[in-house]
PDB file of the backbone (N, CA, C, O) and the ligand in Angstrom, with CONECT records:
HET     ZN  A 101       1
ATOM      1  N   MET A   1     130.770 147.284-155.549  1.00  0.00           N
ATOM      2  CA  MET A   1     130.637 148.548-155.005  1.00  0.00           C
ATOM      3  C   MET A   1     131.073 148.532-153.551  1.00  0.00           C
ATOM      4  O   MET A   1     130.878 147.487-152.930  1.00  0.00           O
ATOM      5  N   MET A   2     131.638 149.560-152.930  1.00  0.00           N
ATOM      6  CA  MET A   2     132.327 149.461-151.701  1.00  0.00           C
ATOM      7  C   MET A   2     131.065 149.949-150.664  1.00  0.00           C
ATOM      8  O   MET A   2     130.230 150.828-150.880  1.00  0.00           O
ATOM      9  N   ASN A   3     131.180 149.268-149.723  1.00  0.00           N
ATOM     10  CA  ASN A   3     130.135 149.457-148.515  1.00  0.00           C
ATOM     11  C   ASN A   3     130.736 150.645-147.665  1.00  0.00           C
ATOM     12  O   ASN A   3     131.524 150.492-146.732  1.00  0.00           O
ATOM     13  N   LEU A   4     130.290 151.746-148.086  1.00  0.00           N
ATOM     14  CA  LEU A   4     131.014 152.909-147.275  1.00  0.00           C
ATOM     15  C   LEU A   4     129.822 153.600-146.516  1.00  0.00           C
ATOM     16  O   LEU A   4     128.660 153.541-146.920  1.00  0.00           O
ATOM     17  N   ASN A   5     130.223 154.268-145.367  1.00  0.00           N
ATOM     18  CA  ASN A   5     129.210 155.067-144.557  1.00  0.00           C
ATOM     19  C   ASN A   5     129.382 156.458-145.335  1.00  0.00           C
ATOM     20  O   ASN A   5     130.466 157.022-145.483  1.00  0.00           O
ATOM     21  N   GLU A   6     128.040 156.970-145.854  1.00  0.00           N
ATOM     22  CA  GLU A   6     128.262 158.073-146.662  1.00  0.00           C
ATOM     23  C   GLU A   6     128.645 159.265-145.782  1.00  0.00           C
ATOM     24  O   GLU A   6     129.514 160.054-146.153  1.00  0.00           O
ATOM     25  N   THR A   7     128.006 159.397-144.629  1.00  0.00           N
ATOM     26  CA  THR A   7     128.350 160.507-143.735  1.00  0.00           C
ATOM     27  C   THR A   7     129.812 160.843-143.518  1.00  0.00           C
ATOM     28  O   THR A   7     130.332 161.958-143.575  1.00  0.00           O
ATOM     29  N   LYS A   8     130.459 159.512-143.222  1.00  0.00           N
ATOM     30  CA  LYS A   8     131.800 159.532-143.092  1.00  0.00           C
ATOM     31  C   LYS A   8     132.621 159.876-144.229  1.00  0.00           C
ATOM     32  O   LYS A   8     133.514 160.716-144.119  1.00  0.00           O
ATOM     33  N   LEU A   9     132.352 159.226-145.413  1.00  0.00           N
ATOM     34  CA  LEU A   9     132.760 159.473-146.659  1.00  0.00           C
ATOM     35  C   LEU A   9     132.867 161.102-147.021  1.00  0.00           C
ATOM     36  O   LEU A   9     133.831 161.704-147.496  1.00  0.00           O
ATOM     37  N   GLU A  10     131.811 161.513-146.712  1.00  0.00           N
ATOM     38  CA  GLU A  10     131.626 163.143-147.019  1.00  0.00           C
ATOM     39  C   GLU A  10     132.570 163.900-146.273  1.00  0.00           C
ATOM     40  O   GLU A  10     133.129 164.876-146.774  1.00  0.00           O
ATOM     41  N   GLN A  11     132.787 163.520-145.109  1.00  0.00           N
ATOM     42  CA  GLN A  11     133.645 164.163-144.237  1.00  0.00           C
ATOM     43  C   GLN A  11     135.143 164.184-144.664  1.00  0.00           C
ATOM     44  O   GLN A  11     135.843 165.196-144.710  1.00  0.00           O
ATOM     45  N   VAL A  12     135.583 162.728-145.016  1.00  0.00           N
ATOM     46  CA  VAL A  12     136.687 162.534-145.517  1.00  0.00           C
ATOM     47  C   VAL A  12     136.920 163.507-146.976  1.00  0.00           C
ATOM     48  O   VAL A  12     137.869 164.279-147.112  1.00  0.00           O
ATOM     49  N   VAL A  13     136.013 163.316-147.844  1.00  0.00           N
ATOM     50  CA  VAL A  13     136.163 164.263-148.904  1.00  0.00           C
ATOM     51  C   VAL A  13     136.182 165.676-148.534  1.00  0.00           C
ATOM     52  O   VAL A  13     136.972 166.400-149.140  1.00  0.00           O
ATOM     53  N   ASP A  14     135.486 166.143-147.698  1.00  0.00           N
ATOM     54  CA  ASP A  14     135.626 167.499-147.516  1.00  0.00           C
ATOM     55  C   ASP A  14     136.890 167.905-146.938  1.00  0.00           C
ATOM     56  O   ASP A  14     137.419 168.966-147.272  1.00  0.00           O
ATOM     57  N   ALA A  15     137.451 167.047-146.012  1.00  0.00           N
ATOM     58  CA  ALA A  15     138.672 167.354-145.612  1.00  0.00           C
ATOM     59  C   ALA A  15     139.937 167.415-146.462  1.00  0.00           C
ATOM     60  O   ALA A  15     140.939 168.125-146.392  1.00  0.00           O
ATOM     61  N   ALA A  16     139.494 166.261-147.436  1.00  0.00           N
ATOM     62  CA  ALA A  16     140.642 166.186-148.600  1.00  0.00           C
ATOM     63  C   ALA A  16     140.505 167.437-149.679  1.00  0.00           C
ATOM     64  O   ALA A  16     141.440 167.865-150.355  1.00  0.00           O
ATOM     65  N   ILE A  17     139.336 167.864-149.697  1.00  0.00           N
ATOM     66  CA  ILE A  17     139.286 169.124-150.717  1.00  0.00           C
ATOM     67  C   ILE A  17     139.843 170.310-150.034  1.00  0.00           C
ATOM     68  O   ILE A  17     140.424 171.180-150.682  1.00  0.00           O
ATOM     69  N   LYS A  18     139.677 170.389-148.623  1.00  0.00           N
ATOM     70  CA  LYS A  18     140.417 171.521-147.832  1.00  0.00           C
ATOM     71  C   LYS A  18     142.009 171.353-148.141  1.00  0.00           C
ATOM     72  O   LYS A  18     142.741 172.255-148.547  1.00  0.00           O
ATOM     73  N   ALA A  19     142.402 169.977-147.856  1.00  0.00           N
ATOM     74  CA  ALA A  19     143.880 169.931-147.757  1.00  0.00           C
ATOM     75  C   ALA A  19     144.645 170.210-149.193  1.00  0.00           C
ATOM     76  O   ALA A  19     145.869 170.345-149.214  1.00  0.00           O
ATOM     77  N   VAL A  20     143.888 170.284-150.328  1.00  0.00           N
ATOM     78  CA  VAL A  20     144.616 170.449-151.498  1.00  0.00           C
ATOM     79  C   VAL A  20     144.597 172.165-151.766  1.00  0.00           C
ATOM     80  O   VAL A  20     145.151 172.731-152.708  1.00  0.00           O
ATOM     81  N   GLY A  21     143.945 172.701-150.866  1.00  0.00           N
ATOM     82  CA  GLY A  21     143.957 174.321-150.759  1.00  0.00           C
ATOM     83  C   GLY A  21     143.774 174.954-152.190  1.00  0.00           C
ATOM     84  O   GLY A  21     144.534 175.752-152.739  1.00  0.00           O
ATOM     85  N   GLY A  22     142.641 174.443-152.655  1.00  0.00           N
ATOM     86  CA  GLY A  22     142.288 175.208-153.806  1.00  0.00           C
ATOM     87  C   GLY A  22     142.797 174.903-155.289  1.00  0.00           C
ATOM     88  O   GLY A  22     142.414 175.445-156.325  1.00  0.00           O
ATOM     89  N   ASN A  23     143.731 173.927-155.139  1.00  0.00           N
ATOM     90  CA  ASN A  23     144.293 173.172-156.344  1.00  0.00           C
ATOM     91  C   ASN A  23     143.069 172.438-157.416  1.00  0.00           C
ATOM     92  O   ASN A  23     142.593 171.330-157.171  1.00  0.00           O
ATOM     93  N   LYS A  24     142.723 173.160-158.465  1.00  0.00           N
ATOM     94  CA  LYS A  24     141.758 172.727-159.342  1.00  0.00           C
ATOM     95  C   LYS A  24     141.754 171.428-159.804  1.00  0.00           C
ATOM     96  O   LYS A  24     140.713 170.772-159.837  1.00  0.00           O
ATOM     97  N   ARG A  25     142.855 170.980-160.176  1.00  0.00           N
ATOM     98  CA  ARG A  25     143.012 169.519-160.727  1.00  0.00           C
ATOM     99  C   ARG A  25     142.741 168.475-159.711  1.00  0.00           C
ATOM    100  O   ARG A  25     142.020 167.509-159.959  1.00  0.00           O
ATOM    101  N   TRP A  26     143.353 168.680-158.497  1.00  0.00           N
ATOM    102  CA  TRP A  26     143.036 167.689-157.441  1.00  0.00           C
ATOM    103  C   TRP A  26     141.820 167.903-156.914  1.00  0.00           C
ATOM    104  O   TRP A  26     141.245 166.894-156.505  1.00  0.00           O
ATOM    105  N   THR A  27     141.179 169.099-156.790  1.00  0.00           N
ATOM    106  CA  THR A  27     139.700 168.964-156.268  1.00  0.00           C
ATOM    107  C   THR A  27     138.863 168.318-157.236  1.00  0.00           C
ATOM    108  O   THR A  27     137.993 167.569-156.791  1.00  0.00           O
ATOM    109  N   ASN A  28     138.973 168.485-158.620  1.00  0.00           N
ATOM    110  CA  ASN A  28     138.244 167.674-159.644  1.00  0.00           C
ATOM    111  C   ASN A  28     138.463 166.238-159.412  1.00  0.00           C
ATOM    112  O   ASN A  28     137.556 165.410-159.319  1.00  0.00           O
ATOM    113  N   ALA A  29     139.803 165.978-159.318  1.00  0.00           N
ATOM    114  CA  ALA A  29     140.203 164.526-159.123  1.00  0.00           C
ATOM    115  C   ALA A  29     139.407 163.844-157.904  1.00  0.00           C
ATOM    116  O   ALA A  29     138.979 162.691-157.961  1.00  0.00           O
ATOM    117  N   ILE A  30     139.268 164.646-156.853  1.00  0.00           N
ATOM    118  CA  ILE A  30     138.715 164.088-155.671  1.00  0.00           C
ATOM    119  C   ILE A  30     137.226 164.049-155.792  1.00  0.00           C
ATOM    120  O   ILE A  30     136.619 163.089-155.319  1.00  0.00           O
ATOM    121  N   ILE A  31     136.608 165.000-156.376  1.00  0.00           N
ATOM    122  CA  ILE A  31     135.172 164.764-156.786  1.00  0.00           C
ATOM    123  C   ILE A  31     134.927 163.756-157.476  1.00  0.00           C
ATOM    124  O   ILE A  31     133.963 163.079-157.121  1.00  0.00           O
ATOM    125  N   ARG A  32     135.612 163.380-158.529  1.00  0.00           N
ATOM    126  CA  ARG A  32     135.438 162.241-159.410  1.00  0.00           C
ATOM    127  C   ARG A  32     135.833 160.867-158.703  1.00  0.00           C
ATOM    128  O   ARG A  32     135.323 159.773-158.946  1.00  0.00           O
ATOM    129  N   ALA A  33     136.762 161.116-157.851  1.00  0.00           N
ATOM    130  CA  ALA A  33     137.014 159.749-157.067  1.00  0.00           C
ATOM    131  C   ALA A  33     135.880 159.490-156.043  1.00  0.00           C
ATOM    132  O   ALA A  33     135.609 158.322-155.765  1.00  0.00           O
ATOM    133  N   GLU A  34     135.225 160.474-155.487  1.00  0.00           N
ATOM    134  CA  GLU A  34     134.152 160.134-154.854  1.00  0.00           C
ATOM    135  C   GLU A  34     133.102 159.440-155.599  1.00  0.00           C
ATOM    136  O   GLU A  34     132.499 158.506-155.071  1.00  0.00           O
ATOM    137  N   GLU A  35     132.872 159.781-156.644  1.00  0.00           N
ATOM    138  CA  GLU A  35     132.027 159.064-157.688  1.00  0.00           C
ATOM    139  C   GLU A  35     132.272 157.659-157.889  1.00  0.00           C
ATOM    140  O   GLU A  35     131.371 156.825-157.794  1.00  0.00           O
ATOM    141  N   ILE A  36     133.700 157.319-158.219  1.00  0.00           N
ATOM    142  CA  ILE A  36     134.099 156.054-158.207  1.00  0.00           C
ATOM    143  C   ILE A  36     133.780 155.092-157.056  1.00  0.00           C
ATOM    144  O   ILE A  36     133.442 153.920-157.221  1.00  0.00           O
ATOM    145  N   LEU A  37     133.922 155.704-155.880  1.00  0.00           N
ATOM    146  CA  LEU A  37     133.699 155.067-154.660  1.00  0.00           C
ATOM    147  C   LEU A  37     132.169 154.850-154.412  1.00  0.00           C
ATOM    148  O   LEU A  37     131.807 153.831-153.822  1.00  0.00           O
ATOM    149  N   THR A  38     131.279 155.759-154.835  1.00  0.00           N
ATOM    150  CA  THR A  38     129.930 155.599-154.443  1.00  0.00           C
ATOM    151  C   THR A  38     129.012 155.096-155.712  1.00  0.00           C
ATOM    152  O   THR A  38     127.875 154.688-155.472  1.00  0.00           O
ATOM    153  N   SER A  39     129.435 155.120-156.871  1.00  0.00           N
ATOM    154  CA  SER A  39     128.395 154.996-158.043  1.00  0.00           C
ATOM    155  C   SER A  39     128.359 153.509-158.514  1.00  0.00           C
ATOM    156  O   SER A  39     127.827 153.151-159.565  1.00  0.00           O
ATOM    157  N   GLY A  40     128.976 152.691-157.637  1.00  0.00           N
ATOM    158  CA  GLY A  40     128.957 151.180-158.079  1.00  0.00           C
ATOM    159  C   GLY A  40     129.747 150.954-159.240  1.00  0.00           C
ATOM    160  O   GLY A  40     129.185 150.509-160.241  1.00  0.00           O
ATOM    161  N   ASN A  41     131.074 151.215-159.256  1.00  0.00           N
ATOM    162  CA  ASN A  41     132.147 150.718-159.937  1.00  0.00           C
ATOM    163  C   ASN A  41     132.013 149.290-160.281  1.00  0.00           C
ATOM    164  O   ASN A  41     131.825 148.612-159.271  1.00  0.00           O
ATOM    165  N   PRO A  42     132.042 148.716-161.208  1.00  0.00           N
ATOM    166  CA  PRO A  42     131.878 147.132-161.434  1.00  0.00           C
ATOM    167  C   PRO A  42     132.771 146.537-160.775  1.00  0.00           C
ATOM    168  O   PRO A  42     132.447 145.551-160.113  1.00  0.00           O
ATOM    169  N   TYR A  43     134.090 146.980-160.791  1.00  0.00           N
ATOM    170  CA  TYR A  43     135.099 146.320-159.935  1.00  0.00           C
ATOM    171  C   TYR A  43     135.776 147.219-159.078  1.00  0.00           C
ATOM    172  O   TYR A  43     136.152 148.225-159.679  1.00  0.00           O
ATOM    173  N   ILE A  44     136.042 147.194-157.933  1.00  0.00           N
ATOM    174  CA  ILE A  44     136.847 148.102-157.137  1.00  0.00           C
ATOM    175  C   ILE A  44     136.980 147.357-155.737  1.00  0.00           C
ATOM    176  O   ILE A  44     136.029 146.910-155.096  1.00  0.00           O
ATOM    177  N   HIS A  45     138.367 147.300-155.358  1.00  0.00           N
ATOM    178  CA  HIS A  45     138.694 146.553-154.038  1.00  0.00           C
ATOM    179  C   HIS A  45     139.839 147.317-153.551  1.00  0.00           C
ATOM    180  O   HIS A  45     140.823 147.588-154.240  1.00  0.00           O
ATOM    181  N   PHE A  46     139.670 147.644-152.363  1.00  0.00           N
ATOM    182  CA  PHE A  46     140.906 148.314-151.519  1.00  0.00           C
ATOM    183  C   PHE A  46     141.652 147.205-150.741  1.00  0.00           C
ATOM    184  O   PHE A  46     141.004 146.610-149.879  1.00  0.00           O
ATOM    185  N   THR A  47     142.810 146.895-150.928  1.00  0.00           N
ATOM    186  CA  THR A  47     143.569 145.906-150.272  1.00  0.00           C
ATOM    187  C   THR A  47     144.129 146.588-148.937  1.00  0.00           C
ATOM    188  O   THR A  47     144.662 145.815-148.141  1.00  0.00           O
ATOM    189  N   GLY A  48     144.079 147.782-148.637  1.00  0.00           N
ATOM    190  CA  GLY A  48     144.902 148.394-147.571  1.00  0.00           C
ATOM    191  C   GLY A  48     146.149 149.057-148.113  1.00  0.00           C
ATOM    192  O   GLY A  48     146.559 150.103-147.610  1.00  0.00           O
ATOM    193  N   HIS A  49     146.720 148.511-149.059  1.00  0.00           N
ATOM    194  CA  HIS A  49     147.892 149.081-149.521  1.00  0.00           C
ATOM    195  C   HIS A  49     147.791 149.756-151.060  1.00  0.00           C
ATOM    196  O   HIS A  49     148.611 150.523-151.564  1.00  0.00           O
ATOM    197  N   SER A  50     146.520 149.235-151.672  1.00  0.00           N
ATOM    198  CA  SER A  50     146.302 149.833-152.822  1.00  0.00           C
ATOM    199  C   SER A  50     144.805 149.798-153.100  1.00  0.00           C
ATOM    200  O   SER A  50     144.014 149.128-152.435  1.00  0.00           O
ATOM    201  N   LEU A  51     144.493 150.528-154.080  1.00  0.00           N
ATOM    202  CA  LEU A  51     143.007 150.465-154.464  1.00  0.00           C
ATOM    203  C   LEU A  51     143.024 149.934-155.909  1.00  0.00           C
ATOM    204  O   LEU A  51     143.603 150.569-156.790  1.00  0.00           O
ATOM    205  N   LEU A  52     142.429 148.840-156.142  1.00  0.00           N
ATOM    206  CA  LEU A  52     142.184 148.375-157.571  1.00  0.00           C
ATOM    207  C   LEU A  52     140.858 148.603-157.915  1.00  0.00           C
ATOM    208  O   LEU A  52     139.921 148.411-157.140  1.00  0.00           O
ATOM    209  N   MET A  53     140.727 149.106-159.334  1.00  0.00           N
ATOM    210  CA  MET A  53     139.541 149.451-160.002  1.00  0.00           C
ATOM    211  C   MET A  53     139.703 149.329-161.257  1.00  0.00           C
ATOM    212  O   MET A  53     140.787 149.468-161.822  1.00  0.00           O
ATOM    213  N   LEU A  54     138.340 148.981-161.957  1.00  0.00           N
ATOM    214  CA  LEU A  54     138.250 148.877-163.293  1.00  0.00           C
ATOM    215  C   LEU A  54     138.034 150.328-163.919  1.00  0.00           C
ATOM    216  O   LEU A  54     137.159 151.107-163.540  1.00  0.00           O
ATOM    217  N   SER A  55     138.974 150.581-164.950  1.00  0.00           N
ATOM    218  CA  SER A  55     138.975 152.108-165.475  1.00  0.00           C
ATOM    219  C   SER A  55     138.081 152.104-166.707  1.00  0.00           C
ATOM    220  O   SER A  55     137.568 151.079-167.156  1.00  0.00           O
ATOM    221  N   GLU A  56     137.925 153.363-167.240  1.00  0.00           N
ATOM    222  CA  GLU A  56     136.904 153.441-168.187  1.00  0.00           C
ATOM    223  C   GLU A  56     137.350 152.652-169.577  1.00  0.00           C
ATOM    224  O   GLU A  56     136.658 152.270-170.520  1.00  0.00           O
ATOM    225  N   SER A  57     138.802 152.556-169.332  1.00  0.00           N
ATOM    226  CA  SER A  57     139.368 151.942-170.641  1.00  0.00           C
ATOM    227  C   SER A  57     139.271 150.437-170.454  1.00  0.00           C
ATOM    228  O   SER A  57     139.836 149.796-171.340  1.00  0.00           O
ATOM    229  N   GLY A  58     138.763 149.831-169.633  1.00  0.00           N
ATOM    230  CA  GLY A  58     138.483 148.450-169.577  1.00  0.00           C
ATOM    231  C   GLY A  58     139.790 147.730-168.832  1.00  0.00           C
ATOM    232  O   GLY A  58     139.829 146.502-168.746  1.00  0.00           O
ATOM    233  N   GLU A  59     140.807 148.525-168.325  1.00  0.00           N
ATOM    234  CA  GLU A  59     141.817 147.852-167.638  1.00  0.00           C
ATOM    235  C   GLU A  59     141.629 148.016-166.136  1.00  0.00           C
ATOM    236  O   GLU A  59     141.042 148.970-165.624  1.00  0.00           O
ATOM    237  N   ILE A  60     142.207 146.950-165.445  1.00  0.00           N
ATOM    238  CA  ILE A  60     142.173 147.251-163.895  1.00  0.00           C
ATOM    239  C   ILE A  60     143.554 148.203-163.515  1.00  0.00           C
ATOM    240  O   ILE A  60     144.681 147.830-163.839  1.00  0.00           O
ATOM    241  N   TYR A  61     143.363 149.163-162.966  1.00  0.00           N
ATOM    242  CA  TYR A  61     144.371 150.167-162.538  1.00  0.00           C
ATOM    243  C   TYR A  61     144.549 149.907-161.045  1.00  0.00           C
ATOM    244  O   TYR A  61     143.533 149.775-160.362  1.00  0.00           O
ATOM    245  N   GLU A  62     145.710 149.826-160.503  1.00  0.00           N
ATOM    246  CA  GLU A  62     146.325 149.763-159.189  1.00  0.00           C
ATOM    247  C   GLU A  62     146.747 151.028-158.928  1.00  0.00           C
ATOM    248  O   GLU A  62     147.665 151.516-159.587  1.00  0.00           O
ATOM    249  N   ALA A  63     146.122 151.716-157.926  1.00  0.00           N
ATOM    250  CA  ALA A  63     146.412 153.040-157.586  1.00  0.00           C
ATOM    251  C   ALA A  63     146.944 153.017-156.073  1.00  0.00           C
ATOM    252  O   ALA A  63     146.351 152.409-155.182  1.00  0.00           O
ATOM    253  N   ASN A  64     148.014 153.675-155.898  1.00  0.00           N
ATOM    254  CA  ASN A  64     148.653 153.946-154.518  1.00  0.00           C
ATOM    255  C   ASN A  64     149.245 155.310-154.698  1.00  0.00           C
ATOM    256  O   ASN A  64     148.545 156.248-155.080  1.00  0.00           O
ATOM    257  N   GLY A  65     150.555 155.444-154.422  1.00  0.00           N
ATOM    258  CA  GLY A  65     151.201 156.641-154.874  1.00  0.00           C
ATOM    259  C   GLY A  65     151.362 156.774-156.400  1.00  0.00           C
ATOM    260  O   GLY A  65     151.632 157.854-156.926  1.00  0.00           O
ATOM    261  N   VAL A  66     151.204 155.751-157.016  1.00  0.00           N
ATOM    262  CA  VAL A  66     151.356 155.783-158.440  1.00  0.00           C
ATOM    263  C   VAL A  66     149.954 155.192-159.199  1.00  0.00           C
ATOM    264  O   VAL A  66     149.006 154.712-158.576  1.00  0.00           O
ATOM    265  N   CYS A  67     150.017 155.313-160.505  1.00  0.00           N
ATOM    266  CA  CYS A  67     148.708 154.777-161.168  1.00  0.00           C
ATOM    267  C   CYS A  67     149.080 154.384-162.656  1.00  0.00           C
ATOM    268  O   CYS A  67     150.205 154.700-163.042  1.00  0.00           O
ATOM    269  N   GLN A  68     148.325 153.796-163.425  1.00  0.00           N
ATOM    270  CA  GLN A  68     148.773 153.365-164.769  1.00  0.00           C
ATOM    271  C   GLN A  68     148.098 154.241-165.767  1.00  0.00           C
ATOM    272  O   GLN A  68     148.219 153.986-166.965  1.00  0.00           O
ATOM    273  N   CYS A  69     147.282 155.420-165.287  1.00  0.00           N
ATOM    274  CA  CYS A  69     146.555 155.875-166.251  1.00  0.00           C
ATOM    275  C   CYS A  69     147.457 156.993-167.101  1.00  0.00           C
ATOM    276  O   CYS A  69     148.660 157.162-166.900  1.00  0.00           O
ATOM    277  N   ARG A  70     146.720 157.682-168.024  1.00  0.00           N
ATOM    278  CA  ARG A  70     147.454 158.616-168.747  1.00  0.00           C
ATOM    279  C   ARG A  70     147.777 159.900-168.109  1.00  0.00           C
ATOM    280  O   ARG A  70     148.840 160.500-168.267  1.00  0.00           O
ATOM    281  N   ALA A  71     146.679 160.327-167.296  1.00  0.00           N
ATOM    282  CA  ALA A  71     146.912 161.481-166.282  1.00  0.00           C
ATOM    283  C   ALA A  71     148.383 161.320-165.515  1.00  0.00           C
ATOM    284  O   ALA A  71     149.249 162.187-165.629  1.00  0.00           O
ATOM    285  N   PHE A  72     148.533 160.341-164.869  1.00  0.00           N
ATOM    286  CA  PHE A  72     149.591 159.811-164.106  1.00  0.00           C
ATOM    287  C   PHE A  72     150.802 160.266-165.085  1.00  0.00           C
ATOM    288  O   PHE A  72     151.549 161.231-164.919  1.00  0.00           O
ATOM    289  N   GLU A  73     150.808 159.327-166.147  1.00  0.00           N
ATOM    290  CA  GLU A  73     151.886 159.549-166.901  1.00  0.00           C
ATOM    291  C   GLU A  73     152.423 160.870-167.396  1.00  0.00           C
ATOM    292  O   GLU A  73     153.600 161.138-167.633  1.00  0.00           O
ATOM    293  N   GLN A  74     151.285 161.711-167.521  1.00  0.00           N
ATOM    294  CA  GLN A  74     151.550 163.086-167.860  1.00  0.00           C
ATOM    295  C   GLN A  74     151.988 163.843-166.642  1.00  0.00           C
ATOM    296  O   GLN A  74     152.413 164.986-166.809  1.00  0.00           O
ATOM    297  N   GLY A  75     151.934 163.348-165.468  1.00  0.00           N
ATOM    298  CA  GLY A  75     152.270 163.950-164.193  1.00  0.00           C
ATOM    299  C   GLY A  75     151.112 164.968-163.820  1.00  0.00           C
ATOM    300  O   GLY A  75     151.370 166.066-163.328  1.00  0.00           O
ATOM    301  N   GLN A  76     149.988 164.593-164.050  1.00  0.00           N
ATOM    302  CA  GLN A  76     148.595 165.115-163.745  1.00  0.00           C
ATOM    303  C   GLN A  76     147.869 164.520-162.543  1.00  0.00           C
ATOM    304  O   GLN A  76     147.901 163.291-162.483  1.00  0.00           O
ATOM    305  N   PRO A  77     147.223 165.164-161.580  1.00  0.00           N
ATOM    306  CA  PRO A  77     146.570 164.467-160.648  1.00  0.00           C
ATOM    307  C   PRO A  77     145.497 163.519-161.402  1.00  0.00           C
ATOM    308  O   PRO A  77     145.078 163.813-162.521  1.00  0.00           O
ATOM    309  N   CYS A  78     145.065 162.311-160.676  1.00  0.00           N
ATOM    310  CA  CYS A  78     144.089 161.592-161.285  1.00  0.00           C
ATOM    311  C   CYS A  78     143.172 161.050-160.221  1.00  0.00           C
ATOM    312  O   CYS A  78     143.565 160.812-159.079  1.00  0.00           O
ATOM    313  N   LYS A  79     142.041 160.878-160.600  1.00  0.00           N
ATOM    314  CA  LYS A  79     140.930 160.403-159.766  1.00  0.00           C
ATOM    315  C   LYS A  79     141.374 159.028-159.056  1.00  0.00           C
ATOM    316  O   LYS A  79     141.145 158.780-157.872  1.00  0.00           O
ATOM    317  N   HIS A  80     141.930 158.317-159.797  1.00  0.00           N
ATOM    318  CA  HIS A  80     142.230 156.921-159.243  1.00  0.00           C
ATOM    319  C   HIS A  80     143.131 156.917-158.066  1.00  0.00           C
ATOM    320  O   HIS A  80     142.921 156.112-157.159  1.00  0.00           O
ATOM    321  N   ARG A  81     144.257 157.870-158.003  1.00  0.00           N
ATOM    322  CA  ARG A  81     145.109 158.157-156.822  1.00  0.00           C
ATOM    323  C   ARG A  81     144.433 158.884-155.704  1.00  0.00           C
ATOM    324  O   ARG A  81     144.728 158.682-154.526  1.00  0.00           O
ATOM    325  N   ALA A  82     143.414 159.833-156.143  1.00  0.00           N
ATOM    326  CA  ALA A  82     142.388 160.533-155.290  1.00  0.00           C
ATOM    327  C   ALA A  82     141.724 159.446-154.667  1.00  0.00           C
ATOM    328  O   ALA A  82     141.715 159.446-153.436  1.00  0.00           O
ATOM    329  N   ALA A  83     141.220 158.609-155.213  1.00  0.00           N
ATOM    330  CA  ALA A  83     140.207 157.577-154.566  1.00  0.00           C
ATOM    331  C   ALA A  83     140.952 156.626-153.727  1.00  0.00           C
ATOM    332  O   ALA A  83     140.355 156.011-152.843  1.00  0.00           O
ATOM    333  N   TYR A  84     142.122 156.467-153.921  1.00  0.00           N
ATOM    334  CA  TYR A  84     143.162 155.666-153.123  1.00  0.00           C
ATOM    335  C   TYR A  84     143.362 156.397-151.879  1.00  0.00           C
ATOM    336  O   TYR A  84     143.261 155.769-150.825  1.00  0.00           O
ATOM    337  N   LYS A  85     143.632 157.632-151.860  1.00  0.00           N
ATOM    338  CA  LYS A  85     143.879 158.597-150.560  1.00  0.00           C
ATOM    339  C   LYS A  85     142.443 158.597-149.828  1.00  0.00           C
ATOM    340  O   LYS A  85     142.342 158.521-148.603  1.00  0.00           O
ATOM    341  N   LEU A  86     141.552 158.673-150.537  1.00  0.00           N
ATOM    342  CA  LEU A  86     140.134 158.821-149.735  1.00  0.00           C
ATOM    343  C   LEU A  86     139.996 157.543-148.888  1.00  0.00           C
ATOM    344  O   LEU A  86     139.734 157.585-147.686  1.00  0.00           O
ATOM    345  N   MET A  87     140.209 156.271-149.660  1.00  0.00           N
ATOM    346  CA  MET A  87     140.175 154.962-148.865  1.00  0.00           C
ATOM    347  C   MET A  87     141.119 154.962-147.662  1.00  0.00           C
ATOM    348  O   MET A  87     140.810 154.493-146.566  1.00  0.00           O
ATOM    349  N   VAL A  88     142.238 155.499-147.940  1.00  0.00           N
ATOM    350  CA  VAL A  88     143.243 155.425-146.798  1.00  0.00           C
ATOM    351  C   VAL A  88     142.690 156.323-145.449  1.00  0.00           C
ATOM    352  O   VAL A  88     142.552 155.957-144.282  1.00  0.00           O
ATOM    353  N   ARG A  89     142.454 157.529-146.031  1.00  0.00           N
ATOM    354  CA  ARG A  89     141.862 158.486-144.914  1.00  0.00           C
ATOM    355  C   ARG A  89     140.552 157.758-144.332  1.00  0.00           C
ATOM    356  O   ARG A  89     140.440 157.744-143.106  1.00  0.00           O
ATOM    357  N   TYR A  90     139.742 157.268-144.963  1.00  0.00           N
ATOM    358  CA  TYR A  90     138.565 156.721-144.732  1.00  0.00           C
ATOM    359  C   TYR A  90     138.835 155.708-143.626  1.00  0.00           C
ATOM    360  O   TYR A  90     138.327 155.840-142.512  1.00  0.00           O
ATOM    361  N   GLN A  91     139.717 154.599-143.975  1.00  0.00           N
ATOM    362  CA  GLN A  91     140.154 153.591-143.130  1.00  0.00           C
ATOM    363  C   GLN A  91     140.880 154.150-141.701  1.00  0.00           C
ATOM    364  O   GLN A  91     140.869 153.503-140.654  1.00  0.00           O
ATOM    365  N   GLU A  92     141.386 155.216-141.834  1.00  0.00           N
ATOM    366  CA  GLU A  92     142.266 155.843-140.805  1.00  0.00           C
ATOM    367  C   GLU A  92     141.094 156.411-139.527  1.00  0.00           C
ATOM    368  O   GLU A  92     141.207 156.362-138.303  1.00  0.00           O
ATOM    369  N   THR A  93     140.081 156.895-140.304  1.00  0.00           N
ATOM    370  CA  THR A  93     139.143 157.481-139.227  1.00  0.00           C
ATOM    371  C   THR A  93     138.136 156.458-138.826  1.00  0.00           C
ATOM    372  O   THR A  93     137.205 156.766-138.082  1.00  0.00           O
ATOM    373  N   ALA A  94     138.301 155.150-139.332  1.00  0.00           N
ATOM    374  CA  ALA A  94     137.358 154.027-138.848  1.00  0.00           C
ATOM    375  C   ALA A  94     137.699 153.639-137.426  1.00  0.00           C
ATOM    376  O   ALA A  94     136.913 153.018-136.710  1.00  0.00           O
ATOM    377  N   HIS A  95     138.821 154.004-137.071  1.00  0.00           N
ATOM    378  CA  HIS A  95     139.223 153.560-135.541  1.00  0.00           C
ATOM    379  C   HIS A  95     139.150 154.622-134.630  1.00  0.00           C
ATOM    380  O   HIS A  95     139.424 154.437-133.444  1.00  0.00           O
TER     381      HIS A  95
HETATM  382 ZN    ZN A 101     145.057 157.145-162.423  1.00  0.00          ZN2+
END
């Protein structure tokens, strides 16, 4: 589980949702990404360049601008890339 400041994560999530301007798929991806970051995913690690996480299919996905999941393959937003972006923004606001 990531040791994240809830208030700060909340701010990052709100800003991210505003930034996608009502795009439903990305909004959903961001909400699910927040769950990944807060609900104690059994394996999750942010390298600074990418976010590694155990997926529901049992594989480790490495998300940055790209992902290995089906949604990405189909050109759809995915929660893994959304989680990566949240972590990048979270790190940026840390300083
Ligand atoms: Zn993905």
